[in-house]
SEPAVEX-691853 format. One record per atom (N, C-alpha, C): residue in one letter; x, y, z. Coordinates in steps of 0.1 Angstrom, whole numbers, padded with zeros to 4 digits, always signed. Example, Ala and Ser with C-alpha at 12.3 -4.5 7.8 and 13.67 -1.06 7.14 Angstrom:
BEGIN
a+0132-0057+0078/a+0123-0045+0078/a+0132-0033+0078/s+0128-0022+0071/s+0137-0011+0071/s+0129+0000+0079/
***
This chain:
BEGIN
m+1808+1500+1110/m+1822+1496+1108/m+1826+1486+1119/k+1833+1475+1115/k+1838+1465+1125/k+1851+1470+1130/k+1852+1470+1143/k+1864+1475+1150/k+1869+1465+1160/r+1882+1464+1161/r+1888+1455+1172/r+1895+1465+1182/i+1891+1463+1194/i+1897+1472+1205/i+1905+1464+1214/q+1917+1468+1216/q+1926+1461+1226/q+1926+1468+1239/l+1923+1461+1250/l+1921+1467+1263/l+1931+1463+1273/e+1932+1470+1284/e+1940+1466+1295/e+1931+1468+1308/g+1931+1459+1317/g+1924+1461+1330/g+1913+1452+1332/m+1909+1444+1323/m+1898+1434+1325/m+1904+1422+1332/s+1897+1418+1343/s+1902+1406+1351/s+1892+1396+1354/c+1879+1398+1351/c+1869+1388+1355/c+1856+1390+1346/g+1847+1381+1348/g+1834+1382+1341/g+1827+1395+1343/h+1827+1400+1355/h+1821+1413+1357/h+1827+1424+1348/c+1840+1424+1347/c+1846+1434+1338/c+1841+1432+1324/v+1840+1420+1319/v+1835+1418+1305/v+1821+1424+1304/a+1812+1421+1314/a+1799+1426+1313/a+1799+1442+1314/h+1808+1448+1322/h+1809+1462+1323/h+1813+1468+1310/v+1823+1463+1303/v+1828+1468+1290/v+1816+1467+1280/k+1810+1455+1280/k+1799+1453+1270/k+1788+1464+1272/e+1784+1466+1285/e+1773+1476+1288/e+1778+1490+1284/t+1791+1493+1286/t+1796+1506+1282/t+1795+1508+1267/l+1798+1498+1260/l+1798+1500+1245/l+1783+1499+1240/e+1775+1492+1246/e+1761+1492+1242/e+1754+1505+1244/a+1759+1514+1252/a+1754+1527+1255/a+1757+1537+1243/l+1767+1533+1235/l+1771+1542+1224/l+1761+1540+1212/e+1758+1551+1205/e+1749+1550+1194/e+1755+1541+1183/n+1745+1534+1176/n+1749+1526+1164/n+1759+1516+1167/t+1758+1510+1179/t+1768+1499+1183/t+1761+1486+1185/t+1765+1476+1178/t+1759+1463+1179/t+1769+1452+1178/d+1765+1439+1179/d+1774+1428+1178/d+1787+1429+1186/i+1786+1430+1199/i+1797+1432+1208/i+1802+1419+1213/q+1815+1416+1210/q+1821+1403+1215/q+1833+1407+1223/v+1832+1405+1236/v+1843+1408+1245/v+1850+1395+1249/d+1864+1395+1247/d+1872+1383+1250/d+1881+1386+1262/l+1878+1380+1273/l+1887+1383+1285/l+1901+1377+1283/g+1902+1366+1277/g+1916+1360+1275/g+1925+1368+1267/t+1920+1375+1257/t+1929+1383+1249/t+1928+1398+1252/q+1919+1401+1262/q+1916+1415+1266/q+1913+1423+1253/s+1904+1418+1245/s+1900+1425+1233/s+1885+1425+1231/v+1880+1434+1222/v+1866+1435+1219/v+1865+1436+1203/l+1856+1428+1198/l+1852+1430+1184/l+1838+1436+1184/v+1836+1447+1177/v+1823+1454+1178/v+1820+1460+1164/e+1807+1460+1161/e+1802+1468+1150/e+1797+1481+1155/t+1803+1492+1150/t+1799+1505+1156/t+1801+1516+1146/g+1793+1526+1148/g+1795+1539+1140/g+1802+1549+1148/a+1805+1546+1161/a+1811+1556+1170/a+1825+1558+1166/t+1830+1570+1168/t+1844+1574+1165/t+1853+1567+1175/d+1866+1566+1171/d+1876+1560+1180/d+1877+1568+1193/e+1876+1581+1192/e+1877+1590+1203/e+1866+1588+1213/l+1854+1586+1208/l+1842+1583+1216/l+1843+1570+1223/i+1848+1560+1216/i+1851+1547+1222/i+1861+1548+1233/r+1872+1554+1231/r+1883+1556+1241/r+1877+1563+1253/q+1870+1574+1251/q+1864+1581+1262/q+1855+1573+1271/a+1846+1565+1265/a+1836+1557+1272/a+1844+1546+1280/i+1853+1540+1274/i+1860+1529+1280/i+1869+1534+1292/d+1876+1546+1289/d+1884+1552+1300/d+1875+1556+1312/e+1863+1561+1309/e+1854+1565+1320/e+1849+1553+1328/a+1849+1541+1321/a+1845+1529+1327/a+1856+1523+1336/g+1868+1528+1334/g+1879+1523+1343/g+1889+1514+1336/y+1888+1513+1323/y+1897+1504+1315/y+1906+1513+1306/t+1917+1507+1301/t+1926+1514+1293/t+1925+1508+1278/v+1924+1517+1269/v+1924+1513+1255/v+1938+1513+1250/l+1943+1502+1245/l+1957+1501+1240/l+1958+1504+1225/g+1946+1501+1219/g+1946+1503+1204/g+1932+1500+1198/i+1929+1506+1187/i+1917+1504+1180/i+1920+1502+1165/d+1916+1490+1160/d+1919+1487+1146/d+1906+1486+1138/
***
């Protein structure tokens, strides 16, 4: 399922890489596109919204919404 995740807390290229690595660790997650300018991620994943929130929170970022 394609999901759009709105984040808060990314400020540089390292943050983008960290978010991407965090999502890559989730099962059934592919095609991750992180956009620093809009603080958002487009991702193809089978992970639940709760699992996504937990992983991103543990990485040090805030999930504002998942569509």
